[in-house]
C-alpha positions in Angstrom: -12.2 3.7 29.4 -11.4 6.4 26.9 -13.9 9.1 26.0 -15.3 8.4 22.5 -13.7 10.8 19.9 -15.9 12.9 17.8 -17.2 11.4 14.6 -16.7 13.5 11.5 -19.2 13.2 8.6 -18.9 13.9 5.0 -22.4 15.4 4.9 -21.3 18.1 7.4 -18.6 19.5 5.1 -18.5 23.3 4.9 -16.1 25.4 2.8 -13.5 27.3 4.8 -14.4 30.8 5.8 -10.8 32.0 5.4 -8.2 31.5 2.8 -4.4 31.9 3.3 -2.9 33.7 0.3 0.6 33.4 1.6 2.4 31.5 4.3 5.8 32.5 5.6 7.5 30.1 7.9 10.7 30.5 9.9 12.2 27.6 11.8 14.9 28.1 14.5 16.2 24.6 15.2 18.5 23.4 18.0 19.1 20.3 20.1 16.4 20.9 22.7 13.5 22.6 20.9 12.3 24.3 17.7 10.9 27.8 17.5 8.4 28.3 14.7 7.2 31.7 13.4 4.4 31.6 10.9 3.2 34.8 9.1 -0.2 34.2 7.4 -1.7 36.6 4.8 -5.4 36.1 5.4 -8.5 36.8 3.3 -12.0 36.1 4.2 -13.8 33.9 1.7 -16.2 35.9 -0.6 -19.2 33.9 0.5 -18.3 33.8 4.2 -20.2 35.8 6.9 -18.6 39.1 7.9 -18.3 37.8 11.5 -16.9 34.4 10.5 -14.2 33.4 13.0 -10.8 32.1 12.0 -10.3 28.6 13.2 -6.8 27.3 13.6 -5.9 23.7 14.5 -3.2 23.0 17.0 -2.0 20.1 19.2 -1.4 19.6 22.9 2.4 19.4 22.2 2.5 22.9 20.7 3.2 25.8 23.0 1.7 29.1 21.9 4.2 31.9 22.6 2.9 34.9 20.8 0.1 36.1 18.4 -0.3 39.4 16.5 -2.7 40.8 13.9 -1.3 43.4 11.6 1.5 44.1 14.0 -0.7 44.4 17.1 0.2 41.8 19.7 -2.8 39.9 21.1 -3.5 39.1 24.7 -5.3 36.0 26.0 -8.5 38.1 26.0 -8.3 38.5 22.2 -8.5 34.8 21.3 -9.9 31.5 22.6 -7.7 28.4 22.9 -10.0 25.5 23.8 -8.5 22.1 23.6 -6.5 22.0 20.4 -8.6 24.7 18.6 -7.5 28.4 18.4 -10.3 30.8 17.6 -10.0 34.4 16.6 -13.0 36.7 16.0 -13.6 40.1 14.7 -10.9 40.1 12.0 -10.9 42.5 9.1 -11.5 41.1 5.6 -7.7 41.0 5.0 -5.0 40.9 7.6 -1.7 39.4 8.6 -1.4 37.0 11.4 1.9 36.2 13.1 2.0 33.2 15.3 5.1 32.0 17.3 5.2 28.5 18.8 7.6 26.3 20.6 7.7 22.5 19.9 9.9 19.6 20.9 10.8 17.4 18.0 13.2 15.4 20.1 10.4 13.9 22.2 7.9 13.4 19.3 7.6 9.6 19.2 4.4 9.7 17.1 6.5 10.6 14.1 3.9 13.2 13.0 4.6 16.9 12.4 8.3 17.8 13.0 10.4 15.1 14.7 14.0 13.9 15.1 15.0 10.7 13.2 18.5 9.5 14.1 19.8 13.0 14.5 17.9 14.4 11.5 15.0 16.8 11.7 12.2 15.8 9.3 8.4 16.1 8.9 5.4 14.0 8.2 2.3 16.2 7.8 -0.3 14.0 6.0 -2.9 13.8 7.2 -3.0 16.2 10.2 0.6 16.5 11.2 1.1 20.2 10.4 -1.0 21.2 13.4 1.8 19.7 15.6 4.1 22.4 14.2 2.0 25.6 14.4 -1.6 26.8 14.6 -3.1 26.6 11.1 -6.3 25.7 9.3 -5.0 22.2 8.8 -7.3 21.0 6.1 -6.6 20.1 2.4 -9.0 22.7 0.9 -7.0 25.6 2.4 -4.2 26.1 -0.2 -1.4 28.6 0.2 1.9 29.7 -1.4 4.6 28.7 1.1 8.0 30.4 1.8 10.1 28.6 4.4 13.3 29.7 6.1 15.3 27.2 8.2 18.0 28.2 10.6 20.2 25.7 12.4 23.8 24.8 13.4 25.9 24.6 10.3 28.1 21.7 11.5 25.3 19.5 12.8 22.8 20.3 10.1 24.7 21.3 6.9 21.7 20.4 4.7 18.5 22.4 5.1 15.6 21.5 2.8 12.0 22.5 2.2 9.4 22.6 -0.6 10.0 24.4 -3.9 13.2 26.2 -5.1 16.0 27.6 -2.9 15.9 31.4 -3.3 18.4 32.6 -0.6 20.9 31.4 1.9 23.5 32.7 4.3 25.4 32.4 7.6 24.2 33.5 11.0 25.8 34.1 14.3 27.2 31.2 16.5 28.2 29.0 13.6 24.6 28.8 12.3 23.3 29.1 8.8 20.0 29.5 7.0 18.3 28.7 3.7 15.0 30.1 2.3 12.8 28.0 0.1 9.9 29.2 -2.0 7.2 27.1 -3.5 5.3 29.1 -6.2 2.4 26.6 -6.4 -0.4 26.8 -3.8 -0.6 23.7 -1.6 -2.4 22.5 1.5 -0.4 22.2 4.8 -0.3 18.4 4.6 2.2 18.7 1.7 4.6 20.8 3.7 8.0 19.3 4.3 11.3 20.2 6.1 14.5 18.3 6.5 17.7 19.3 8.4 20.6 17.0 8.8 24.0 15.8 7.8 23.3 14.0 4.6 25.1 13.0 1.4 23.5 13.5 -2.0 23.3 11.7 -5.4 22.7 14.3 -8.0 21.6 14.0 -11.6 19.2 15.8 -14.0 16.3 15.3 -16.3 15.4 17.3 -19.4 11.6 17.7 -19.9 9.8 17.5 -23.2 9.8 21.3 -23.4 13.5 21.4 -22.9 13.7 22.5 -19.2 16.5 21.0 -17.2 15.4 19.7 -13.8 18.0 19.0 -11.0 17.4 15.7 -9.3 18.8 15.1 -5.8 18.4 12.0 -3.6 19.7 12.4 0.0 20.7 9.7 2.4 23.2 9.0 5.1 26.8 8.9 3.8 27.0 5.1 4.3 24.0 4.6 2.0 25.1 6.8 -0.9 25.9 3.7 -3.0 22.3 2.5 -2.7 20.6 5.4 -4.6 21.3 4.6 -8.2 18.2 2.5 -8.7 15.9 5.1 -7.2 17.4 7.8 -9.5 16.9 5.6 -12.6 13.3 4.9 -11.4 12.6 8.6 -11.0 13.9 9.4 -14.5 11.9 6.6 -16.0 8.8 7.8 -14.1 9.2 11.4 -15.3 9.6 10.2 -18.9 6.6 7.8 -18.6 4.3 10.5 -17.2 5.2 12.8 -20.1 4.5 10.1 -22.7 1.4 8.5 -21.2 -0.3 11.4 -19.5 1.4 14.5 -21.0 2.4 15.6 -17.5 5.6 17.6 -17.2 7.4 18.4 -13.9 7.1 22.1 -12.9 9.9 23.1 -10.5 13.6 23.5 -11.0 14.5 20.8 -8.6 13.1 17.5 -7.4 14.4 16.0 -4.1 14.0 12.7 -2.2 15.2 12.1 1.3 15.6 8.7 2.9 14.5 8.5 6.5 14.7 5.4 8.7 12.0 6.3 11.3 8.9 6.8 9.2 5.3 5.6 9.7 4.5 5.3 6.0 6.2 4.2 2.8 6.8 7.7 1.4 5.3 11.1 1.2 4.7 13.3 -1.9 5.5 16.7 -0.4 5.8 19.2 -3.2 9.3 19.0 -4.6 10.7 17.3 -1.5 9.6 13.7 -1.1 10.4 12.1 2.2 10.8 8.4 2.0 11.1 5.5 4.3 14.6 4.1 3.7 12.9 0.8 2.7 11.4 2.5 -0.4 14.5 4.2 -1.7 17.7 2.4 -0.8 18.6 -0.5 -3.1 21.7 -2.5 -4.1 22.1 -6.1 -5.3 24.0 -7.2 -2.2 21.5 -5.8 0.3 18.2 -5.6 -1.5 15.9 -8.4 -2.8 14.3 -8.3 -6.2 10.9 -7.7 -4.6 12.4 -4.7 -2.8 14.0 -3.4 -6.0 10.5 -3.5 -7.6 9.0 -1.8 -4.6 11.5 1.1 -4.8 10.7 1.6 -8.4 7.0 1.6 -7.8 7.0 3.9 -4.8 9.4 6.4 -6.4 7.0 6.5 -9.4 4.0 6.7 -7.1 5.2 9.7 -5.2 6.4 11.4 -8.4 3.1 10.9 -10.1 1.4 12.6 -7.2 3.0 15.9 -8.4 -0.1 16.2 -10.6 -2.6 13.6 -9.2 -2.4 14.9 -5.6 -0.4 18.1 -5.5 -1.3 20.3 -8.4 -4.9 18.9 -8.1 -5.5 17.8 -4.5 -8.5 16.5 -2.5 -11.1 18.9 -1.0 -11.4 16.9 2.2 -10.1 13.7 3.6 -13.2 11.7 2.6 -11.9 12.2 -1.0 -8.5 10.6 -0.2 -8.9 8.1 -2.9 -9.2 10.9 -5.4 -5.4 11.2 -5.2 -4.4 7.8 -3.9 -6.6 5.5 -6.0 -5.8 7.4 -9.1 -2.1 7.4 -8.4 -1.9 3.7 -7.4 -3.5 3.0 -10.8 -0.9 5.2 -12.5 2.0 3.5 -10.7 0.6 0.0 -11.4 0.5 0.8 -15.1 4.0 2.2 -15.0 5.3 -1.0 -13.2 3.4 -3.1 -15.8 5.2 -1.2 -18.6 8.6 -1.6 -16.9 8.2 -5.3 -16.3 5.7 -8.1 -16.9 2.1 -6.9 -17.2 0.7 -10.3 -16.2 2.9 -10.7 -13.2 2.0 -7.2 -12.0 -1.7 -7.8 -12.4 -1.6 -11.1 -10.5 0.4 -9.5 -7.7 -2.2 -6.7 -7.4 -5.1 -9.1 -7.5 -3.6 -11.3 -4.9 -3.3 -8.4 -2.5 -6.9 -7.5 -3.2 -8.3 -11.0 -2.7 -6.3 -11.7 0.5 -6.3 -8.4 2.3 -8.7 -5.9 0.7 -11.6 -8.4 0.4 -11.0 -9.3 4.0 -11.2 -5.6 4.9 -14.5 -5.4 3.1 -15.8 -8.3 5.1 -14.6 -6.9 8.5 -15.8 -4.4 11.1 -13.7 -1.6 9.5 -15.4 -2.0 6.1 -15.9 1.3 4.4 -16.6 2.8 1.0 -13.8 4.0 -1.2 -15.2 7.5 -0.2 -16.2 6.9 3.4 -19.2 8.7 4.9 -17.6 9.2 8.3 -14.5 8.6 10.4 -13.2 9.3 13.9 -9.5 9.3 13.0 -8.4 9.9 9.4 -5.2 8.0 9.9 -7.3 4.8 10.0 -8.5 5.3 6.5 -5.1 5.0 4.7 -6.4 1.5 3.8 -6.3 -1.0 1.0 -9.9 0.0 0.3 -8.9 3.6 -0.4 -5.7 2.8 -2.2 -6.0 -0.6 -4.0 -9.8 -0.8 -4.4 -9.7 2.9 -5.3 -7.2 2.1 -8.0 -9.5 -0.6 -9.3 -12.4 1.9 -9.6 -10.1 4.1 -11.8 -9.1 1.0 -13.8 -12.8 0.2 -14.4 -13.3 3.7 -15.8 -10.3 3.1 -18.1 -11.8 -0.2 -19.2 -15.3 1.3 -19.8 -14.1 4.3 -21.7 -11.1 2.9 -23.4 -7.5 4.3 -23.2 -8.1 7.2 -25.7 -11.1 8.7 -24.0 -9.7 8.0 -20.5 -6.6 10.0 -21.5 -8.8 12.9 -22.7 -10.7 12.7 -19.4 -7.5 13.0 -17.4 -6.3 15.9 -19.6 -9.6 17.7 -18.9 -9.5 16.9 -15.2 -6.0 18.5 -14.8 -6.9 21.4 -17.0 -10.2 22.2 -15.1 -8.8 21.8 -11.6 -5.1 22.8 -11.6 -4.5 24.5 -8.3 -7.7 23.4 -6.8 -8.9 21.0 -4.1 -11.7 18.8 -5.6 -13.7 15.7 -5.2 -14.2 12.3 -6.7 -17.3 13.7 -8.4 -15.1 16.2 -10.2 -12.9 13.4 -11.5 -15.9 11.4 -12.8 -17.4 14.5 -14.3 -14.4 15.0 -16.5 -14.8 11.4 -17.7 -18.5 12.1 -18.4 -17.7 15.3 -20.3 -15.2 13.6 -22.8 -17.3 10.4 -23.3 -20.8 11.8 -23.3 -21.8 9.0 -20.8 -23.8 9.2 -17.7 -21.7 7.6 -15.0 -24.1 8.3 -12.1 -24.6 4.7 -11.3 -20.9 4.0 -11.6 -20.3 6.4 -8.7 -21.8 3.8 -6.4 -18.3 2.4 -6.3 -17.3 5.4 -4.3 -20.3 5.3 -1.8 -21.1 1.6 -1.3 -18.8 -0.6 0.7 -18.2 -4.3 0.3 -17.1 -6.8 -2.4 -19.8 -7.5 -5.1 -20.4 -11.1 -5.9 -21.2 -12.2 -9.5 -23.0 -15.5 -10.1 -22.6 -16.6 -13.7 -24.6 -19.4 -15.5 -24.6 -20.3 -19.2 -26.7 -22.0 -21.8 -25.9 -23.3 -25.3 -28.6 -23.7 -27.9 -27.3 -26.3 -30.3 -29.9 -25.6 -32.9 -29.5 -21.9 -33.0 -25.7 -22.0 -32.3 -26.4 -19.4 -29.7 -24.4 -19.2 -26.4 -25.8 -17.2 -23.5 -24.3 -15.9 -20.2 -26.6 -14.9 -17.4 -25.0 -12.8 -14.7 -26.5 -11.8 -11.3 -24.8 -9.4 -8.9 -25.3 -8.8 -5.2 -23.2 -7.2 -2.4 -23.3 -8.4 1.2 -24.3 -6.0 4.0 -21.5 -4.0 5.6 -21.5 -1.9 8.8 -24.0 0.9 8.3 -25.1 -0.3 4.8 -27.5 -3.2 4.9 -28.9 -2.7 1.4 -26.8 -2.3 -1.8 -27.9 -1.1 -5.2 -26.5 -2.7 -8.3 -23.1 -1.6 -9.4 -22.1 -0.5 -12.9 -19.1 -2.7 -13.7 -17.2 -4.1 -16.7 -17.0 -7.9 -17.1 -14.4 -8.8 -19.7 -15.0 -12.2 -21.3 -13.9 -14.4 -24.2 -15.0 -17.8 -25.5 -12.6 -20.7 -26.3 -13.5 -23.2 -28.9 -12.8 -26.9 -28.7 -9.4 -26.4 -30.4 -8.3 -23.9 -27.7 -8.6 -20.9 -30.0 -10.6 -17.7 -29.2 -13.9 -17.6 -30.9 -15.4 -14.7 -32.9 -18.0 -13.1 -30.6 -19.3 -10.9 -33.4 -17.9 -8.0 -35.4 -14.5 -9.7 -35.4 -14.2 -9.4 -31.6 -12.4 -12.3 -29.8 -13.0 -10.7 -26.4 -15.7 -8.3 -25.1 -16.4 -6.1 -22.2 -19.9 -6.7 -20.9 -21.4 -3.8 -18.9 -23.3 -4.9 -15.9 -25.8 -2.4 -14.5 -28.7 -4.5 -13.3 -29.2 -7.2 -10.6 -29.5 -9.8 -13.4 -28.6 -9.6 -17.1 -28.3 -12.1 -19.9 -25.9 -11.7 -22.9 -26.2 -13.6 -26.1 -23.5 -14.6 -28.6 -24.5 -16.0 -32.0 -22.8 -18.2 -34.6 -20.9 -20.1 -31.9 -20.2 -23.5 -33.6 -19.9 -25.6 -30.4 -20.4 -25.2 -26.7 -17.4 -23.0 -25.7 -15.4 -22.7 -22.5 -15.9 -19.2 -21.1 -13.0 -17.1 -20.0 -14.5 -14.8 -17.4 -13.3 -11.7 -15.6 -10.3 -11.4 -18.0 -7.6 -9.2 -16.6 -9.6 -9.1 -13.4 -11.7 -6.4 -15.0 -13.6 -5.6 -11.7 -12.9 -6.1 -8.0 -15.5 -8.8 -7.5 -15.9 -12.4 -6.4 -17.1 -14.4 -9.4 -18.7 -17.8 -9.2 -19.2 -20.1 -12.2 -19.5 -23.9 -12.0 -16.3 -24.8 -14.0 -15.6 -28.4 -14.3 -12.0 -29.5 -13.5 -11.6 -30.3 -17.2 -12.6 -26.8 -18.2 -10.2 -25.3 -15.7 -7.4 -27.5 -17.0 -8.4 -26.4 -20.5 -8.1 -22.7 -19.6 -4.9 -23.4 -17.8 -3.5 -24.8 -21.0 -5.0 -22.6 -23.7 -6.3 -19.2 -22.4 -4.4 -16.2 -23.8 -5.2 -14.0 -20.8 -2.5 -14.3 -18.3 -4.7 -13.6 -15.3 -7.5 -16.0 -16.1 -5.0 -18.7 -17.0 -3.3 -18.2 -13.6 -6.7 -18.1 -11.9 -7.8 -21.4 -13.5 -4.8 -23.0 -11.9 -5.5 -21.4 -8.5 -9.1 -22.6 -8.7 -8.0 -26.2 -9.3 -5.6 -26.0 -6.4 -8.2 -24.4 -4.1 -10.8 -27.1 -4.9 -8.3 -29.8 -4.0 -7.1 -28.0 -0.9 -10.6 -27.5 0.4 -11.4 -31.2 -0.2 -8.2 -32.2 1.6 -9.1 -29.9 4.5 -12.4 -31.8 4.8 -10.5 -35.1 4.7 -8.1 -33.8 7.4 -10.9 -32.9 9.7 -12.5 -36.3 9.2 -9.2 -38.1 9.9 -8.9 -39.5 6.4 -5.5 -40.1 4.7 -4.6 -37.2 2.4 -3.8 -38.1 -1.2 -2.3 -36.1 -4.1 -4.2 -36.7 -7.4 -2.0 -37.7 -10.3 -3.9 -35.2 -12.5 -2.4 -32.3 -10.6 1.1 -33.8 -10.8 0.8 -34.2 -14.6 -0.5 -30.6 -15.0 2.3 -29.2 -12.9 5.0 -31.3 -14.6 3.8 -30.0 -18.0 4.0 -26.4 -16.8 7.4 -26.8 -15.1 9.0 -28.4 -18.1 7.6 -25.9 -20.7 10.6 -23.8 -21.3 8.7 -21.6 -23.8 6.8 -20.1 -20.8 8.1 -17.1 -19.1 9.8 -18.1 -15.8 7.8 -15.5 -13.9 4.6 -17.0 -15.2 5.7 -20.5 -14.3 6.4 -19.3 -10.8 3.0 -17.8 -10.5 1.3 -20.9 -11.9 3.2 -23.3 -9.5 2.8 -21.3 -6.3 0.0 -22.7 -4.2 -2.8 -20.4 -2.9 -1.6 -18.8 0.4 -2.8 -19.5 3.9 -4.1 -15.9 3.9 -6.2 -16.4 0.8 -7.6 -19.8 2.1 -8.5 -18.0 5.3 -10.3 -15.2 3.4 -12.4 -17.7 1.5 -13.4 -19.7 4.6 -16.6 -19.1 6.5 -14.8 -20.3 9.6 -11.0 -20.3 9.5 -9.6 -23.6 10.5 -6.0 -22.5 11.2 -4.6 -26.0 11.7 -6.3 -27.6 8.7 -5.2 -24.8 6.4 -1.6 -25.0 7.5 -1.4 -28.8 7.5 -3.0 -29.3 4.1 -0.9 -26.6 2.4 2.3 -28.2 3.9 1.1 -31.7 2.8 0.6 -30.5 -0.8 4.0 -28.7 -0.9 5.8 -31.8 0.3 3.8 -34.2 -1.9 4.3 -32.0 -5.0 8.0 -31.8 -4.1 8.3 -35.6 -3.9 6.3 -36.4 -7.0 8.3 -33.8 -9.1 11.6 -34.1 -7.3 13.7 -34.7 -10.4 11.9 -32.0 -12.3 12.4 -29.4 -9.5 16.1 -30.4 -9.3 16.6 -30.2 -13.1 14.8 -26.8 -13.1 17.0 -25.5 -10.3 20.2 -26.6 -12.0 19.0 -25.2 -15.4 18.4 -21.8 -13.8 21.5 -21.7 -11.7 23.9 -19.1 -13.1 27.2 -17.5 -12.2 26.5 -14.4 -14.2 26.7 -11.1 -12.3 23.5 -9.9 -10.8 21.1 -7.9 -13.1 17.8 -6.2 -12.0 16.3 -6.9 -15.5 12.8 -8.4 -15.5 14.0 -11.6 -17.2 16.7 -12.2 -14.6 14.3 -11.5 -11.7 12.0 -14.1 -13.3 14.8 -16.6 -13.5 15.7 -16.1 -9.8 12.0 -16.4 -8.8 11.6 -19.8 -10.4 15.0 -21.0 -9.2 14.1 -20.1 -5.6 10.6 -21.7 -6.0 12.3 -24.9 -7.1 14.6 -24.8 -4.1 11.7 -24.2 -1.7 9.9 -27.3 -2.9 13.1 -29.4 -2.6 13.8 -28.1 0.9 10.3 -29.2 2.0 11.5 -32.8 1.6 13.8 -32.2 4.6 16.7 -34.0 2.8 20.3 -33.3 3.7 21.2 -33.2 0.0 19.0 -30.2 -0.5 20.1 -28.6 2.7 23.6 -28.6 1.3 22.2 -27.0 -1.9 20.6 -24.2 0.1 23.7 -23.7 2.2 25.8 -23.5 -1.0 23.4 -20.9 -2.4 23.6 -18.9 0.8 27.4 -18.9 0.8 27.9 -18.2 -2.9 25.1 -15.8 -3.7 26.2 -12.4 -5.0 22.8 -10.9 -4.3 20.3 -10.6 -1.5 17.5 -12.3 -3.4 19.2 -15.7 -3.4 20.9 -15.4 -0.1 17.8 -14.3 1.7 15.7 -17.0 0.1 18.2 -19.7 1.1 18.3 -18.4 4.7 14.5 -18.4 5.0 14.2 -21.9 3.7 16.8 -23.3 6.1 15.4 -21.3 9.1 11.9 -22.6 8.3 13.1 -26.2 8.0 13.8 -28.8 10.7 17.5 -28.3 10.4 17.7 -26.3 13.6 21.5 -26.4 14.1 22.2 -25.3 10.6 19.6 -22.6 10.8 21.2 -21.1 13.9 24.6 -21.1 12.2 23.3 -19.3 9.1 21.3 -16.8 11.2 24.5 -16.0 13.1 26.5 -15.7 9.9 23.9 -13.4 8.3 23.8 -11.2 11.4 27.6 -10.9 11.5 27.7 -10.0 7.8 24.9 -7.5 7.7 24.4 -6.2 11.3 25.2 -2.6 10.2 22.6 -2.7 7.4 19.3 -1.8 9.1 17.0 -2.8 6.2 18.7 -6.2 5.9 18.3 -6.7 9.6 14.6 -6.1 9.1 14.5 -9.2 6.9 16.5 -11.1 9.4 13.8 -10.4 12.0 11.0 -11.2 9.6 12.4 -14.5 8.6 12.4 -15.6 12.2 9.0 -14.1 13.0 7.4 -16.0 10.1 9.0 -19.4 11.1 6.0 -21.7 11.4 7.7 -24.2 13.8 6.4 -24.3 17.3 7.9 -21.9 19.8 7.7 -18.9 17.5 6.3 -16.5 20.1 9.2 -17.3 22.5 11.6 -16.6 19.7 9.8 -13.3 18.8 9.9 -12.2 22.5 13.6 -13.0 22.7 14.3 -11.0 19.5 12.6 -8.0 21.1 15.5 -7.9 23.5 18.1 -8.1 20.8 20.2 -5.0 20.1 19.1 -5.1 16.5 15.5 -4.4 17.5 14.3 -0.9 18.3 10.8 -0.6 19.6 10.6 3.0 18.5 11.2 2.3 14.8 8.1 1.4 12.8 10.2 -0.7 10.3 11.4 -2.9 13.1 7.9 -3.2 14.6 6.5 -4.2 11.3 9.3 -6.7 10.6 8.9 -8.5 13.9 5.5 -7.9 15.6 3.4 -7.4 12.4 5.0 -10.3 10.5 4.4 -12.7 13.4 0.8 -11.6 13.8 -0.1 -11.5 10.1 2.1 -14.1 8.5 2.5 -16.8 11.1 -1.1 -17.9 11.6 -0.3 -21.3 13.0 1.6 -19.8 15.9 -0.2 -16.5 16.3 -3.6 -18.3 16.6 -2.5 -20.9 19.1 -5.4 -22.1 21.1 -4.0 -20.9 24.4 -4.4 -17.3 23.2 -0.8 -16.4 23.9 -0.4 -14.7 20.5 -3.4 -12.5 21.2 -2.1 -11.4 24.6 1.3 -10.6 23.1 -0.2 -8.4 20.4 -2.5 -6.7 22.8 0.5 -5.8 25.0 2.3 -4.3 22.1 -0.7 -2.3 21.1 -1.2 -0.9 24.6 2.4 0.2 24.7 2.4 1.7 21.2 -0.9 3.6 21.9 1.1 5.9 24.0 4.2 6.0 21.8 2.9 5.9 18.2 -0.9 5.6 17.8 -0.8 5.2 14.0 1.3 2.1 14.2 -0.7 0.8 17.2 -3.9 1.0 15.2 -2.5 -0.7 12.2 -1.3 -3.6 14.3 -4.9 -4.3 15.4 -5.9 -5.8 12.0 -5.6 -9.5 12.8 -7.7 -9.0 16.0 -10.5 -7.3 14.1 -11.4 -10.5 12.2 -12.3 -12.5 15.3 -15.8 -13.5 14.0 -14.2 -15.8 11.4 -12.7 -18.1 14.0 -14.0 -20.9 16.3 -15.8 -20.0 19.5 -12.8 -20.5 21.7 -10.6 -18.2 19.6 -13.4 -15.7 19.3 -13.6 -15.5 23.1 -9.9 -15.2 23.5 -9.5 -12.4 20.9 -12.5 -10.4 22.3 -11.1 -10.5 25.8 -7.9 -8.9 24.5 -9.8 -6.3 22.5 -11.8 -5.5 25.7 -8.5 -5.3 27.7 -7.1 -2.8 25.1 -10.4 -0.8 25.4 -10.1 -0.6 29.2 -6.3 0.0 29.3 -6.5 3.7 29.8 -6.5 6.9 27.7 -6.7 5.5 24.2 -5.8 7.5 21.2 -8.6 8.1 18.7 -6.7 5.9 16.2 -6.8 2.8 18.5 -10.2 3.6 20.0 -12.0 3.7 16.6 -10.7 0.3 15.5 -11.2 -1.4 18.8 -14.7 0.0 19.4 -15.9 -0.9 15.9 -14.4 -4.4 16.2 -16.4 -5.1 19.4 -19.8 -4.0 18.0 
């Protein structure tokens, strides 16, 4: 069994004793190793003790070659190298430290620090990757001005990039060349970046509000040069939006993005040189789905927005990670909402919260948005930090209003430019501009779990007074048994009998109620009749809300509510009620029946051509198996899958002519367009085809085949392929899979979808198919994108097969985790998620999952990444 890693606590934070005023880096790159020379201009912090030692983080893979202080070479007697920590004592108040190290990027399979990706040198230093390059105080509150010189073979690595602006370049001996980059803005080591390779470039420019011209460059392999236009447009749109909405202007002469195929994350906001997973930057209609187009736009914007919310103002320590990530996710969500449909974006974000983040809150790895402790920081790049963190910022925006919120962000950036700060500093700026005490609100940062709101109402006919009583509580989470009341906004409206919004006083037709107590009652006067309440409009807080709506009230909201989210949610609640009743019938062996009322409601929505197609798609998409699982006290895998399939097939049969008419109406031979309206059209068209294909009728198989063959875009071709592969038409599925492989085998990202479609196939025998695909030449067990596409999709999106009662899915995943623990600990730890929720299954599955967790724990020398997740899961 592995030795337990050290636990790091927020309460133990101490400011660094030494600051680095200037960092000069020199990289000598070749095919077998990299030599790194760092020259650090050091100054002892004013409040540090005179004898304070200098602590430099390293890694077992880094060879220390030479150290000198102010030109004097040090011997082993002058420093202590214990484990991965280098300690120097007795230093003068200011000095210059030169450190030379040797590293081996070619064998770095963890994809942290400096590594080789398909013949290209690149870096990933967040959170603690820089210590794999050289010895350095690798913490976010040590900020330095970096100058970087890269030297390499001119033919093999014609492009040499780093942070900031290129200030010098030249040729060296032996057909080598060098480039020096200078970043004038202080930054922590986690924002350092380097790229060296043979790359092509798409170049454009952007003129800022103040009239400065910024060069924009996006680098990729030559074969992918035609897939960069969308990312460039997205970048320019993000730059313009950030100026208009936040007053933030870009600060360097150049902004660069590099596409990398081997990458643990989605993208990285390194100052001026963003390194991206290819899946988040490459896009073309023939090879990229609409969802992937939207993801590219969102991620490009996210990393650009980090230039201020993360780079110019960064986090003091890793406990404050949501300071930059939650804030920036909120910013990119608002950008995406402005670029497309605000309602669709909100529903997508809420769906992710409800299915995955709420499950995280209820599991063994539950933690606050600002956690109190961790063993391995890589495990805290979570939905709680990112998505729930964004919801916390959104609540501040709701409570203060857009005008005061903007003033708060202006003050925040003005106060803390060039600093490493905390979530308290962010909230303090909001308090300063609003004059409000937000002390209680900050519990969102320190308390874990999903609050639950129980809402009841009363209507006084004589006084025409309507009252809402709201109680809040939050379940216990690991290490936090008792929770104090949260301060949260509950947005509400009241609908009259005619479906119109009622005046709630002072001309308001909607109101934000501020909850601060365990129980509160709110009164509304001059309400003519008992209204139907519209609750949690816009999903104004990340909570679970319970109110005893009747089916008639939900149908009323579905028909009349003006808030897109609550209208969608009413439809989801209706479907959930039915599905939960059908699951009970299924377990009791009763015949399942589809109520005519649901058919009528769906027919009305489907045939309402005044509704936006994207909204129709949302309203007519059944709650997912993942959401049904999250809501269940004990997950009944078979009942959930069977009932959802029954409803899909029954709704397809009952509305067959309507689905077919919708499909034909939306079919178009117009050239592909990435506009939001066209994406909406394709989404509803593909939804109609998916219902028709559930009927397993040869007529609709032919329709899907035709769409596959004639589609001029990946959205429609991929949708048709998935529907055929997931159908009972095995022979046709094999033919289309072969044709798709032949057509796209040289497009790595497309092949990821080819793998995912097969991994998510719910038909029996899925595990055998996945194991067979692991031997396919397309699959690369070193590439995180391939692992996610096959292993993660099977484990997280194919519940009926992954959770087979023989435990074979659990054994398969445990085997992969044990292998990856040695190769890439970050990816191994993230694959563990479906095993961490073992308490929600029946006794047999609980036993099977726990035995695999125990096997992982006893498998050998576990990384801190994997050990933390497994050990916490077994408690």
